[in-house]
C-alpha positions as CSV (number, residue, x, y, z in Angstrom):
1,X,20.5,-8.3,29.8
2,X,17.2,-6.8,31.0
3,X,16.5,-3.0,31.3
4,X,17.0,-2.9,35.0
5,X,20.5,-4.6,34.6
6,X,21.5,-2.0,32.0
7,X,20.2,0.9,34.1
8,X,22.2,-0.3,37.1
9,X,25.4,-0.4,35.0
10,X,24.6,3.0,33.7
11,X,24.1,4.4,37.2
12,X,27.4,3.1,38.5
13,X,29.3,4.2,35.3
14,X,27.7,7.6,35.4
15,X,28.7,8.1,39.0
16,X,32.3,7.1,38.4
17,X,32.8,9.3,35.2
18,X,33.3,12.7,36.7
19,X,35.8,15.3,37.9
20,X,38.5,12.7,38.6
21,X,38.7,12.0,34.9
22,X,40.0,15.4,34.1
23,X,42.9,15.3,36.6
24,X,44.5,12.1,35.3
25,X,46.1,13.3,32.0
26,X,48.4,15.8,33.7
27,X,49.8,13.3,36.2
28,X,50.3,10.8,33.4
29,X,52.2,13.4,31.3
30,X,54.5,13.9,34.3
31,X,54.8,10.3,35.5
32,X,55.0,8.5,32.1
33,X,53.1,5.9,30.1
34,X,54.4,2.8,32.0
35,X,53.1,3.9,35.5
36,X,49.7,4.7,33.9
37,X,49.5,1.3,32.3
38,X,50.3,-0.4,35.6
39,X,48.2,1.8,37.9
40,X,45.0,2.0,35.9
41,X,44.2,-1.8,35.6
42,X,45.5,-2.5,39.1
43,X,43.4,0.2,40.8
44,X,40.4,-0.6,38.7
45,X,40.6,-4.2,39.9
46,X,41.0,-2.9,43.5
47,X,38.0,-0.6,43.2
48,X,36.0,-3.5,41.8
49,X,37.0,-5.6,44.8
50,X,36.1,-2.7,47.2
51,X,32.7,-2.2,45.4
52,X,31.9,-5.9,45.8
53,X,32.9,-5.8,49.5
54,X,30.6,-2.9,50.1
55,X,27.8,-4.7,48.3
56,X,28.4,-7.8,50.5
57,X,28.1,-5.7,53.6
58,X,24.9,-4.2,52.4
59,X,23.4,-7.5,51.5
60,X,24.4,-9.0,54.8
61,X,22.3,-6.5,56.8
62,X,18.5,-6.1,57.0
63,X,18.9,-2.4,57.8
64,X,19.7,0.4,55.3
65,X,22.6,2.6,56.1
66,X,25.5,4.4,54.5
67,X,29.0,3.2,55.3
68,X,29.4,5.0,58.6
69,X,26.0,3.6,59.7
70,X,27.2,0.0,59.0
71,X,30.4,0.7,60.9
72,X,28.2,1.9,63.9
73,X,26.0,-1.2,63.7
74,X,28.8,-3.7,63.7
75,X,31.7,-1.9,65.4
76,X,30.2,0.6,67.8
77,X,29.8,4.4,68.1
78,X,33.5,5.2,68.4
79,X,34.3,3.5,65.2
80,X,31.3,5.1,63.5
81,X,32.7,8.6,64.5
82,X,36.0,7.8,62.9
83,X,34.3,6.6,59.7
84,X,32.2,9.8,59.7
85,X,35.3,11.9,60.1
86,X,37.0,10.4,57.2
87,X,33.8,10.5,55.1
88,X,33.6,14.3,55.8
89,X,37.2,14.8,54.9
90,X,36.8,12.9,51.7
91,X,33.6,14.8,50.7
92,X,35.2,18.2,51.5
93,X,38.2,17.3,49.3
94,X,35.8,16.2,46.4
95,X,33.8,19.5,46.7
96,X,37.0,21.5,46.7
97,X,38.0,19.7,43.5
98,X,34.6,20.6,41.9
99,X,35.1,24.3,42.9
100,X,38.5,24.4,41.3
101,X,37.5,22.5,38.2
102,X,34.2,24.3,37.7
103,X,35.9,27.7,37.9
104,X,38.5,26.6,35.3
105,X,35.8,25.4,32.9
106,X,33.7,28.6,33.3
107,X,36.7,30.8,32.9
108,X,37.7,29.0,29.7
109,X,34.1,29.5,28.3
110,X,33.4,33.1,29.3
111,X,36.8,34.8,29.6
112,X,37.3,35.1,25.8
113,X,34.0,37.0,25.6
114,X,33.7,39.0,28.9
115,X,37.2,39.0,30.3
116,X,37.7,38.6,34.0
117,X,40.0,36.5,36.2
118,X,39.9,32.8,37.0
119,X,39.3,33.7,40.7
120,X,36.2,35.9,39.7
121,X,34.6,33.0,37.7
122,X,35.3,30.5,40.4
123,X,33.7,32.7,43.1
124,X,30.7,33.5,41.0
125,X,30.0,29.8,40.2
126,X,30.6,28.8,43.8
127,X,28.1,31.3,45.1
128,X,25.4,30.2,42.6
129,X,25.9,26.5,43.5
130,X,25.9,27.2,47.2
131,X,22.6,29.2,47.0
132,X,21.0,26.2,45.2
133,X,22.2,23.8,47.9
134,X,20.9,26.2,50.6
135,X,17.4,26.1,49.2
136,X,17.6,22.3,48.9
137,X,16.9,22.0,45.2
138,X,17.6,18.4,44.3
139,X,18.8,16.9,41.1
140,X,17.5,13.5,40.0
141,X,20.1,10.9,39.4
142,X,19.1,10.8,35.7
143,X,20.4,14.3,35.1
144,X,24.0,13.4,36.2
145,X,23.7,10.2,34.2
146,X,22.6,12.0,31.0
147,X,25.4,14.6,31.4
148,X,28.0,11.9,31.9
149,X,26.7,10.1,28.8
150,X,26.9,13.3,26.7
151,X,30.4,13.9,28.0
152,X,31.4,10.3,26.9
153,X,30.1,10.9,23.4
154,X,31.9,14.3,23.1
155,X,35.2,12.8,24.3
156,X,34.9,9.9,21.9
157,X,34.3,12.5,19.2
158,X,37.4,14.3,20.3
159,X,39.3,11.0,20.1
160,X,38.1,10.5,16.6
161,X,39.2,14.0,15.6
162,X,42.5,13.7,17.3
163,X,44.2,11.4,14.8
164,X,46.0,14.2,12.8
165,X,47.5,15.6,16.1
166,X,48.2,12.4,18.0
167,X,51.9,11.6,18.6
168,X,53.2,8.8,20.7
169,X,56.4,10.9,21.1
170,X,54.4,13.1,23.5
171,X,54.5,10.3,26.1
172,X,57.4,9.8,28.4
173,X,57.9,6.1,29.2
174,X,58.6,6.7,32.9
175,X,59.8,9.5,35.1
176,X,61.3,8.1,38.3
177,X,60.7,11.3,40.3
178,X,56.9,11.2,39.7
179,X,56.3,7.5,39.3
180,X,53.7,7.3,42.1
181,X,52.0,10.5,41.1
182,X,49.0,8.9,39.2
183,X,48.0,6.8,42.3
184,X,45.6,9.2,44.0
185,X,44.0,10.7,40.9
186,X,43.4,7.3,39.2
187,X,42.0,5.9,42.4
188,X,39.6,8.9,42.6
189,X,38.7,8.6,38.9
190,X,37.6,4.9,39.0
191,X,35.9,4.9,42.4
192,X,32.1,4.7,42.8
193,X,31.3,3.5,46.3
194,X,28.6,6.1,46.7
195,X,26.5,4.4,44.1
196,X,26.7,0.8,45.5
197,X,23.7,1.2,47.9
198,X,21.6,2.4,45.0
199,X,22.8,-0.6,42.8
200,X,21.8,-3.0,45.6
201,X,18.4,-1.3,45.9
202,X,17.8,-1.4,42.1
203,X,18.6,-5.1,42.0
204,X,17.0,-6.2,45.3
205,X,14.9,-8.8,43.4
206,X,17.8,-9.9,41.3
207,X,20.7,-10.0,43.8
208,X,22.6,-12.6,41.8
209,X,23.2,-10.0,39.1
210,X,24.9,-7.4,41.4
211,X,28.4,-8.6,40.9
212,X,28.1,-8.5,37.2
213,X,26.7,-5.0,37.3
214,X,29.6,-3.9,39.5
215,X,32.1,-5.4,37.1
216,X,30.7,-3.7,34.0
217,X,30.0,-0.5,35.9
218,X,33.6,-0.3,37.2
219,X,35.6,-1.4,34.2
220,X,33.7,0.5,31.5
221,X,34.7,3.9,33.1
222,X,38.3,2.5,33.4
223,X,38.4,1.9,29.7
224,X,37.0,5.4,29.1
225,X,39.7,6.9,31.4
226,X,42.3,5.0,29.3
227,X,41.0,6.4,26.0
228,X,40.7,9.9,27.4
229,X,44.2,10.0,28.8
230,X,45.7,8.6,25.6
231,X,43.9,11.2,23.5
232,X,44.7,14.2,25.7
233,X,48.4,13.4,26.5
234,X,49.0,12.1,22.9
235,X,47.9,15.4,21.6
236,X,49.1,17.9,24.2
237,X,52.1,16.2,25.7
238,X,54.0,18.5,28.0
239,X,51.4,21.2,27.4
240,X,48.7,19.1,29.2
241,X,46.7,21.3,31.6
242,X,45.4,20.3,35.0
243,X,41.8,20.3,33.7
244,X,42.7,18.5,30.4
245,X,40.1,20.1,28.1
246,X,41.5,23.6,28.1
247,X,44.8,22.4,26.8
248,X,43.0,21.0,23.7
249,X,41.7,24.3,22.6
250,X,44.6,25.0,20.2
251,X,44.1,21.7,18.4
252,X,40.4,21.2,17.7
253,X,37.5,23.0,16.2
254,X,36.4,25.6,18.7
255,X,32.8,24.3,18.6
256,X,33.8,20.9,19.8
257,X,35.8,22.2,22.7
258,X,33.1,24.6,23.7
259,X,30.5,21.8,23.9
260,X,33.0,19.6,25.8
261,X,33.6,22.5,28.2
262,X,29.8,23.0,28.7
263,X,29.1,19.4,29.4
264,X,32.2,19.1,31.5
265,X,31.0,22.2,33.5
266,X,27.5,20.8,33.9
267,X,28.9,17.4,35.1
268,X,31.0,19.2,37.7
269,X,28.1,21.4,38.8
270,X,25.8,18.3,39.4
271,X,28.6,16.6,41.3
272,X,29.1,19.7,43.5
273,X,25.3,19.9,44.2
274,X,24.9,16.2,45.0
275,X,28.0,15.9,47.2
276,X,27.3,19.2,49.0
277,X,23.7,18.2,49.8
278,X,24.9,14.8,50.9
279,X,27.5,16.3,53.2
280,X,25.0,18.8,54.6
281,X,22.8,15.9,55.5
282,X,25.7,14.1,57.2
283,X,26.2,17.2,59.4
284,X,22.5,17.7,59.9
285,X,21.2,14.1,60.4
286,X,24.2,12.2,61.7
287,X,26.0,14.9,63.8
288,X,22.8,16.8,64.7
289,X,24.1,20.2,63.7
290,X,21.6,23.0,62.9
291,X,20.4,22.8,59.2
292,X,21.8,26.2,58.2
293,X,25.1,25.7,60.0
294,X,25.3,22.3,58.3
295,X,25.0,24.1,54.9
296,X,27.7,26.6,55.9
297,X,30.1,23.8,57.0
298,X,29.4,21.7,53.9
299,X,29.7,24.5,51.3
300,X,31.9,26.9,53.2
301,X,34.8,24.8,54.4
302,X,36.0,23.7,50.9
303,X,35.7,27.3,49.7
304,X,37.7,28.6,52.7
305,X,40.4,26.2,51.8
306,X,40.3,27.6,48.2
307,X,40.6,31.1,49.6
308,X,43.6,30.0,51.7
309,X,45.4,29.0,48.5
310,X,44.6,25.3,48.2
311,X,43.9,25.4,44.5
312,X,46.1,22.7,42.9
313,X,43.5,20.4,41.3
314,X,46.0,17.5,40.9
315,X,47.1,17.6,44.5
316,X,43.5,17.9,45.8
317,X,42.2,15.0,43.8
318,X,45.3,13.0,44.5
319,X,44.9,13.4,48.3
320,X,41.1,13.0,48.2
321,X,41.5,9.8,46.1
322,X,44.0,8.4,48.6
323,X,41.8,9.3,51.6
324,X,38.5,8.0,50.0
325,X,40.2,5.0,48.4
326,X,42.8,4.1,50.9
327,X,41.1,4.8,54.3
328,X,37.7,3.6,53.2
329,X,39.4,0.6,51.6
330,X,40.8,-0.4,55.0
331,X,37.5,0.4,56.7
332,X,35.6,-1.8,54.2
333,X,37.9,-4.7,54.6
334,X,38.0,-4.7,58.4
335,X,34.2,-4.1,58.5
336,X,33.6,-7.1,56.2
337,X,35.7,-9.3,58.5
338,X,33.5,-8.3,61.4
339,X,30.3,-8.8,59.4
340,X,31.3,-12.3,58.3
341,X,31.7,-13.3,62.0
342,X,28.2,-12.2,63.1
343,X,25.9,-12.8,60.2
344,X,23.6,-15.8,60.1
345,X,23.8,-16.6,56.4
346,X,26.0,-15.7,53.4
347,X,24.6,-13.3,50.8
348,X,24.9,-13.9,47.0
349,X,28.2,-12.0,47.0
350,X,30.8,-13.7,49.3
351,X,34.3,-12.3,49.0
352,X,37.2,-14.5,50.1
353,X,39.4,-12.3,52.4
354,X,42.7,-14.2,52.7
355,X,45.2,-12.8,55.1
356,X,48.0,-12.2,52.6
357,X,45.5,-10.3,50.3
358,X,44.3,-8.2,53.2
359,X,47.8,-7.4,54.3
360,X,49.0,-6.4,50.8
361,X,45.9,-4.2,50.1
362,X,46.3,-2.4,53.4
363,X,50.0,-1.8,52.8
364,X,49.1,-0.4,49.4
365,X,46.4,1.9,50.8
366,X,48.6,3.2,53.6
367,X,51.6,3.8,51.3
368,X,49.4,5.6,48.8
369,X,47.9,7.8,51.6
370,X,51.3,8.8,53.1
371,X,52.8,9.4,49.6
372,X,49.9,11.8,48.7
373,X,50.2,13.5,52.1
374,X,53.9,14.0,51.5
375,X,53.3,15.2,47.9
376,X,50.5,17.6,49.0
377,X,52.5,19.3,51.7
378,X,56.1,19.1,50.3
């Protein structure tokens, strides 16, 4: 493995390990261990497949685009508009999740010292982040990667320290009423489509290594999710919180939890900034909306939803995961079928799209989406 190969794996892994990780323990504590052990490997494999499909689409084109751009090139402007719409919905959902989670972490850190409500800390953090996005201050990808690495080390430390408190009895085997609850959050937690164009760019001179990078970069975070969920639910059981880390405060040394909360908060902040700036550019560059109005739509819409009472982290991440994973999964599969019919030569990644596989995956995606919609509203 050369340095470029390892860096590409680190970029994809660092992109995947983020806010979605913290929402999975609660749904597992409700649904049970068996659904988790079934959903995690299945959805990790599905995401690996979708990541390779996206890479094949990128490698089949001479032009550089994001997903909606490729849809426009191969399927026309109407299809591009639909892809843009779902991309915007998905990004708004992710930003809303970062608002909720960031406020929770900041509240847990500062409330014991200064007092104040969860709503107060959420608003303050949101305003600071939005001002940063307004002035267009960018973060280099290495910052997010470094923070994700630090978070991994801290969680592994928590796993090491958890042995005296760990109890398998804290896991239910299966709860029939919540059996499908982990679908959306796990799909969100192991998805990294946004990093695939960068992976293809990094390895443009070594294209034959891209599939291997995607495999390592997808499955390493899935293993980390597995460890994190086992530790949190094994320790906190029915007391598992929606943000995972806060529920651990009564079991571990306060210093460890504070550092975990700090790095968790910083990871969420970087995710908010990167996604908000990306969405602002979608409004600005792709839809041709005024720059300042683009900022207001990108940052303001998720916050308005929060003010209207949409503040259940599990539901938000579940629905966002099903939209990003499910709808984009269908778009990627249909787009690749189109690309295969018009390209002049096959790239180094050539996925075999058999009709039974396409049908099964699309059914899974639509079922997951409708289940999460039902769960979100009812």
